[in-house]
C-alpha positions as CSV (number, residue, x, y, z in Angstrom):
1,M,54.0,-28.2,-77.0
2,Q,51.6,-31.7,-77.3
3,K,49.3,-32.6,-74.2
4,T,49.9,-35.6,-72.2
5,K,47.5,-38.1,-73.9
6,L,45.1,-38.7,-71.2
7,L,43.2,-41.5,-73.1
8,T,43.8,-43.8,-76.2
9,V,40.7,-44.9,-78.2
10,T,41.6,-47.8,-80.5
11,V,38.9,-48.0,-83.1
12,P,39.0,-51.6,-85.1
13,C,37.5,-51.0,-88.7
14,Y,37.0,-53.3,-91.9
15,N,35.1,-52.1,-94.2
16,S,33.4,-49.7,-91.9
17,Q,33.1,-46.2,-94.5
18,D,28.8,-46.3,-94.1
19,Y,29.5,-45.6,-90.0
20,M,32.9,-45.5,-89.0
21,R,32.2,-41.7,-89.3
22,R,29.7,-41.5,-86.9
23,C,32.3,-43.1,-84.4
24,V,35.0,-40.6,-85.5
25,E,33.2,-37.8,-84.6
26,S,32.0,-38.8,-81.4
27,L,35.1,-38.8,-80.3
28,L,36.9,-36.2,-81.6
29,P,35.1,-33.2,-78.8
30,A,37.6,-34.6,-76.2
31,G,40.4,-32.2,-78.0
32,E,43.9,-33.1,-77.9
33,E,43.8,-35.0,-74.3
34,V,42.9,-38.2,-76.3
35,E,44.6,-40.5,-79.0
36,I,42.1,-42.0,-81.6
37,I,43.7,-44.8,-83.2
38,I,41.7,-45.8,-86.3
39,V,42.9,-49.4,-87.2
40,D,42.2,-50.3,-90.9
41,D,42.3,-53.9,-90.9
42,G,42.7,-54.8,-94.4
43,S,39.6,-53.3,-95.9
44,T,38.1,-53.4,-99.2
45,D,36.3,-49.9,-99.0
46,D,36.8,-46.6,-98.7
47,T,38.1,-47.1,-94.7
48,G,41.5,-46.5,-94.9
49,M,40.6,-43.4,-97.1
50,I,38.6,-42.2,-94.9
51,A,40.9,-43.1,-91.9
52,D,43.6,-41.1,-93.9
53,E,41.0,-37.7,-94.6
54,Y,40.7,-37.6,-90.3
55,A,44.5,-38.1,-89.9
56,E,45.5,-35.6,-91.9
57,V,43.1,-33.3,-90.7
58,F,43.3,-33.6,-87.4
59,P,47.0,-34.2,-86.7
60,D,47.9,-34.7,-82.9
61,I,44.4,-36.2,-82.2
62,V,44.0,-38.9,-85.0
63,R,46.4,-42.2,-86.4
64,A,45.9,-44.1,-88.8
65,V,47.4,-47.3,-88.9
66,H,46.7,-49.6,-92.4
67,K,47.8,-53.6,-92.2
68,E,47.0,-56.9,-93.1
69,N,44.0,-57.8,-92.6
70,G,43.8,-60.2,-89.3
71,G,40.2,-59.4,-87.5
72,H,38.9,-57.4,-84.7
73,G,41.6,-59.0,-82.1
74,S,44.8,-58.0,-84.4
75,G,42.6,-54.0,-84.8
76,V,42.7,-54.1,-80.2
77,N,46.5,-55.0,-80.6
78,A,48.0,-52.9,-82.7
79,G,46.2,-50.6,-81.2
80,M,47.7,-51.7,-77.7
81,S,50.7,-51.5,-78.7
82,L,51.2,-48.2,-80.1
83,A,48.8,-46.5,-77.1
84,K,50.7,-43.5,-75.6
85,G,47.3,-42.8,-73.7
86,T,47.6,-43.3,-69.7
87,Y,44.3,-45.1,-70.4
88,F,42.7,-47.3,-72.8
89,K,39.7,-47.8,-74.7
90,V,37.8,-49.7,-77.6
91,V,35.1,-48.0,-79.7
92,D,33.8,-50.5,-82.3
93,S,34.0,-48.7,-85.4
94,D,29.9,-49.0,-85.8
95,D,28.9,-48.1,-81.9
96,W,30.0,-44.1,-80.4
97,L,30.4,-42.5,-77.0
98,D,27.8,-39.7,-75.8
99,K,29.7,-36.5,-75.8
100,T,28.0,-35.4,-72.6
101,A,29.4,-38.2,-70.9
102,L,33.1,-38.3,-72.0
103,E,33.4,-34.6,-71.2
104,Q,32.4,-35.8,-67.8
105,L,35.3,-38.3,-68.1
106,M,37.9,-36.3,-69.5
107,S,37.3,-34.0,-66.9
108,K,37.6,-36.9,-64.6
109,L,40.9,-38.4,-66.0
110,R,42.8,-34.5,-65.9
111,E,42.1,-35.0,-61.8
112,F,43.7,-38.3,-61.4
113,E,46.5,-36.9,-63.1
114,G,49.4,-36.1,-60.7
115,K,47.8,-38.2,-57.8
116,T,49.5,-41.0,-55.6
117,K,46.0,-43.5,-56.3
118,T,44.3,-43.5,-59.5
119,P,41.9,-46.6,-60.2
120,D,43.5,-49.4,-62.9
121,L,39.6,-49.6,-64.4
122,L,37.0,-47.3,-65.0
123,V,33.6,-48.5,-65.1
124,C,30.8,-47.1,-67.0
125,N,27.4,-47.6,-68.1
126,Y,26.6,-48.8,-71.9
127,V,23.5,-48.4,-73.8
128,Y,22.3,-51.2,-76.3
129,D,21.1,-48.6,-78.9
130,H,18.4,-50.0,-81.2
131,L,18.6,-46.7,-83.2
132,E,16.1,-48.5,-86.2
133,K,13.3,-49.3,-83.6
134,E,14.6,-46.2,-81.7
135,K,14.8,-48.5,-78.4
136,A,17.7,-48.4,-76.0
137,H,18.1,-49.9,-72.8
138,A,20.9,-48.8,-70.3
139,M,22.8,-50.9,-68.7
140,N,24.3,-49.5,-65.4
141,Y,26.7,-51.1,-61.9
142,R,24.9,-48.8,-59.4
143,N,24.4,-52.0,-57.2
144,I,27.8,-53.4,-58.1
145,F,30.1,-50.5,-57.2
146,P,30.5,-47.2,-55.2
147,E,29.9,-44.5,-56.7
148,E,32.7,-41.9,-57.7
149,E,35.2,-43.1,-55.5
150,L,38.2,-45.7,-55.8
151,C,37.6,-49.1,-54.6
152,T,38.6,-52.9,-54.6
153,W,37.1,-55.8,-55.6
154,N,36.7,-57.5,-52.5
155,E,34.4,-54.3,-51.9
156,M,31.9,-55.2,-55.1
157,G,28.2,-56.0,-54.8
158,H,26.8,-58.5,-56.1
159,F,26.0,-59.2,-60.1
160,R,22.3,-59.4,-61.3
161,P,21.5,-62.2,-64.0
162,S,21.7,-59.6,-66.9
163,Q,24.5,-57.8,-65.7
164,Y,28.5,-59.0,-66.5
165,L,32.2,-56.5,-67.1
166,I,32.1,-56.8,-71.1
167,M,34.3,-54.5,-73.1
168,H,32.4,-51.5,-73.8
169,A,31.7,-51.1,-70.1
170,L,35.3,-51.0,-69.4
171,I,38.3,-48.5,-69.6
172,Y,42.0,-49.8,-68.3
173,K,45.1,-48.1,-67.4
174,T,46.7,-48.9,-70.1
175,E,50.1,-50.2,-68.5
176,V,47.8,-52.7,-66.7
177,L,46.4,-54.4,-70.1
178,R,50.5,-55.0,-70.6
179,R,50.9,-56.4,-67.8
180,S,48.7,-58.3,-68.0
181,D,50.1,-59.3,-71.5
182,V,47.0,-59.3,-73.2
183,Q,46.8,-60.7,-76.9
184,L,43.9,-61.4,-78.7
185,P,43.9,-64.1,-81.5
186,E,44.0,-63.6,-84.6
187,H,40.6,-63.9,-87.2
188,T,38.4,-64.5,-84.0
189,F,35.1,-63.1,-83.4
190,Y,34.1,-62.9,-79.7
191,V,37.5,-62.0,-78.8
192,D,36.3,-59.1,-76.4
193,N,36.1,-61.6,-74.0
194,I,39.2,-61.7,-73.5
195,F,39.6,-58.0,-72.9
196,A,36.9,-58.4,-70.5
197,Y,38.4,-61.2,-68.6
198,Q,42.6,-61.3,-68.2
199,P,43.6,-58.5,-67.0
200,L,41.2,-57.9,-63.9
201,P,43.3,-60.2,-61.9
202,N,46.2,-57.6,-62.4
203,V,43.3,-54.6,-61.4
204,S,44.0,-53.1,-57.8
205,S,41.1,-50.6,-57.7
206,I,38.7,-49.7,-59.9
207,Y,36.7,-46.1,-60.5
208,Y,32.9,-46.3,-61.4
209,M,31.0,-43.6,-63.2
210,N,27.4,-43.9,-63.9
211,I,28.0,-42.0,-66.8
212,D,25.7,-43.3,-69.8
213,L,28.9,-43.1,-72.0
214,Y,29.1,-46.4,-74.8
215,H,26.2,-46.5,-77.6
216,Y,26.2,-50.0,-78.5
217,Y,24.7,-50.3,-81.8
218,L,22.1,-53.0,-82.3
219,G,20.6,-53.9,-86.0
220,R,23.0,-55.0,-88.4
221,E,22.2,-58.5,-89.6
222,D,26.1,-59.5,-89.6
223,Q,26.8,-58.6,-86.2
224,S,28.3,-61.3,-84.0
225,V,25.5,-60.8,-81.8
226,N,22.9,-62.1,-83.9
227,E,21.2,-65.5,-83.1
228,K,21.6,-66.6,-86.5
229,V,25.0,-65.3,-86.5
230,L,25.8,-66.7,-83.7
231,M,24.8,-70.3,-84.7
232,K,27.0,-70.1,-87.8
233,R,30.3,-69.0,-85.7
234,I,29.8,-71.0,-82.9
235,D,32.9,-72.7,-83.2
236,Q,34.0,-69.8,-82.9
237,Q,32.2,-68.7,-80.1
238,I,33.7,-72.6,-78.5
239,K,37.2,-71.7,-78.8
240,V,36.7,-68.0,-77.0
241,T,34.9,-70.0,-74.5
242,K,37.9,-72.6,-74.1
243,I,40.7,-70.0,-74.2
244,V,38.8,-67.5,-71.0
245,S,38.5,-71.0,-69.2
246,R,42.6,-71.9,-69.6
247,L,43.9,-68.0,-68.9
248,V,43.4,-67.4,-65.0
249,D,44.3,-69.5,-62.3
250,L,40.8,-68.7,-60.0
251,R,42.5,-70.1,-57.3
252,E,45.1,-68.0,-57.0
253,V,42.6,-64.4,-57.6
254,R,39.9,-66.6,-55.2
255,R,42.9,-66.3,-52.4
256,K,43.4,-62.7,-52.6
257,Y,40.5,-61.8,-54.2
258,P,37.5,-63.6,-53.6
259,K,34.7,-61.7,-55.3
260,L,36.3,-61.2,-58.7
261,A,37.1,-64.7,-58.4
262,A,33.2,-65.5,-58.6
263,Y,32.7,-63.2,-60.4
264,M,35.4,-64.9,-63.3
265,C,33.6,-68.1,-63.1
266,R,30.5,-66.7,-63.4
267,N,31.6,-65.2,-66.6
268,I,33.0,-68.4,-67.4
269,S,29.5,-70.3,-66.4
270,I,27.9,-67.2,-69.1
271,M,30.1,-68.0,-71.7
272,M,29.2,-72.0,-71.7
273,A,25.7,-71.2,-71.2
274,I,25.6,-69.0,-74.7
275,S,27.5,-72.3,-76.5
276,S,25.6,-75.1,-74.9
277,I,22.3,-73.2,-75.9
278,H,23.3,-72.6,-79.7
279,L,24.7,-76.0,-80.4
280,L,21.0,-77.1,-79.0
281,M,19.5,-74.5,-81.6
282,I,21.7,-76.0,-84.0
283,Q,19.7,-79.2,-83.4
284,S,22.6,-81.5,-85.8
285,E,24.3,-84.3,-84.4
286,E,27.7,-82.7,-84.8
287,A,26.1,-80.0,-82.8
288,Y,25.3,-82.0,-79.5
289,Q,28.3,-84.2,-79.6
290,K,30.7,-80.8,-79.8
291,R,28.2,-79.6,-77.0
292,Q,29.8,-83.1,-75.0
293,Q,33.4,-82.1,-76.1
294,L,33.3,-79.2,-74.9
295,W,32.0,-79.9,-71.4
296,N,34.6,-82.8,-71.4
297,E,37.1,-80.8,-71.8
298,I,36.3,-78.5,-69.5
299,K,36.5,-81.5,-66.9
300,K,39.4,-82.9,-68.0
301,Q,41.0,-79.4,-67.6
302,D,39.2,-78.7,-64.3
303,K,37.9,-80.9,-62.5
304,R,36.8,-78.0,-59.6
305,L,35.9,-75.9,-62.0
306,Y,33.6,-78.2,-64.1
307,K,31.9,-78.9,-60.9
308,K,31.0,-75.6,-60.5
309,L,29.4,-74.5,-64.0
310,K,28.1,-77.6,-63.5
311,Y,26.3,-77.7,-59.9
312,G,26.8,-73.8,-59.2
313,T,26.0,-71.5,-62.2
314,I,23.6,-71.0,-64.3
315,S,25.6,-73.2,-67.4
316,G,24.5,-76.5,-65.6
317,F,20.8,-75.5,-66.4
318,T,22.1,-75.4,-70.3
319,Y,23.4,-79.1,-69.7
320,L,20.7,-80.9,-68.8
321,P,21.1,-84.9,-69.7
322,G,19.4,-86.4,-72.9
323,R,17.1,-84.6,-75.7
324,I,14.6,-84.0,-73.3
325,G,16.9,-81.9,-71.2
326,G,18.0,-79.9,-74.1
327,K,13.9,-79.2,-74.8
328,V,14.1,-78.3,-71.3
329,T,17.1,-75.6,-71.7
330,L,15.8,-74.2,-74.7
331,S,12.5,-73.6,-73.2
332,G,14.3,-72.2,-70.1
333,Y,16.2,-69.8,-72.9
334,R,13.5,-68.5,-75.2
335,V,10.9,-67.4,-71.8
336,A,14.3,-65.3,-70.7
337,K,14.9,-64.0,-74.3
338,K,11.5,-62.6,-74.1
339,V,11.9,-61.1,-70.1
340,V,15.1,-59.1,-71.3
341,Q,13.8,-58.0,-74.4
342,F,16.8,-55.3,-75.6
343,Q,18.1,-56.8,-79.3
């Protein structure tokens, strides 16, 4: 008799043959209570063959899915549509989970089974891991959520400037994702921002585990977070920023969860800041115009949000007037980058 799947882990893969084994091998110790869905997103290397090998050797744990190329979001969508686990997590194919932390997580999920009140969202720490430089930096949420107890958004603390909820830290209840109608756009980068944002108002309870679960690999030159890559893909960043700004009515959220609404506004602010700064770094007239257009669209869409972003959050400092204002913004960004040296 097959065990109940407590957790579905989706691993979107595109030409991941060189590193996907490290990822999958880190998940297998969870045993048959985890469902690993490897999504081969139209790879042209041996990714699909490797996925099939794991599915053949571990038929009660691993499922291989082959599809036409649709991008990272398409792979996540495929995993969500097929998920049988009570909870759902995405692990990128070049990342991995810590063995001891995974054991602790699975033990906790077993405790939740059969209980009346279980969390809609589990939050765990993640680690920026630069293997080649032998540098690692863990991000925790000890100042945000009480440890090992159910809480609501109204009970959370204040986020520090370097803290925000990213996909790597989050484990949603699968039914919450489906209730939130999360469908990530295809052929689009940076869609993890949508995954980490859209479902939050449908989360009634949160459970924080102070464990370093997720290892986020840094070092590949083609990574989306690489500064040069982000500048090349700036239109994708702008696209996702616009999508996120339209996803949720923050006024409705504020009535029930004022702290969550403030956080979600801050999240948009961070995305606006990233877009604005990298457009300034491109230093072309077209880029300056795109920056202006982005802010104008936000203003036209929601004047209240625009004022909050421009005058009440960090993004306002990235939209200072004139070329001099742009130089001030870039100087501030370079100083901040030296202070936060995790890349």
